[in-house]
C-alpha positions, 0 to 999 in steps of 0.5 A: 471491529477495526481491521485492514483486509488486503485484496487482489493479490494473484499470479501475473506474467511479467509485464502485466498489471494488478490492483491491490485493494486495502479495506478498512473497517473501524477507522475514520480514514481521513486522519490516517496516512495509507501505506504500502509495504511488501516482503519478498522471500529472505528479504527484509520488509520495505516500504513500497508506496504511501499517501498522506491522509490529506491526499495530496503528498505520494511517496514511492520506493525507487524500485517502483516509481513510474510503475505503481500508483497509490489512491485512496477512496475514503467514502469507500474506506478503501485504498488501492495500489495499481501496479504495472509492468510487473516484474519478477523481482516485485513478487512478495507479500504485499502489506497495507498499513495506516499511520494516524496523523493526529497534527495538521501538519503531518497530513501533508506527509507520509513515510514508513515508520510507526504504523498503527495497524496492519493488514495480514498481506496478500501474495502477488507473484509475477512469473512466466 
């Protein structure tokens, strides 16, 4: 019943834009931070961006800061990653994950450890 499904991946030219979606089923997203990861060939998985369950706090990896924007729409059970000014080094499989935030104090924060659920990923390829 509970699952995360990424969509919106594909091939784009350098400098182009792409928006990824993460659809959630079987969750009350209000209680979860949402996190995007990526893994390029031959590299370790890295955190790209996260948004707290409250939606008030976001974080971005230095490599994507100023180019990517994370957002969420709990009513649509969906999270998004808007990617602009894409570079070849952005090529990777992108994963959506969620982190349950049981304590109220957590809901204004987000991070990249101890995810509770993961999607299976979507490929993003940036090339000419």
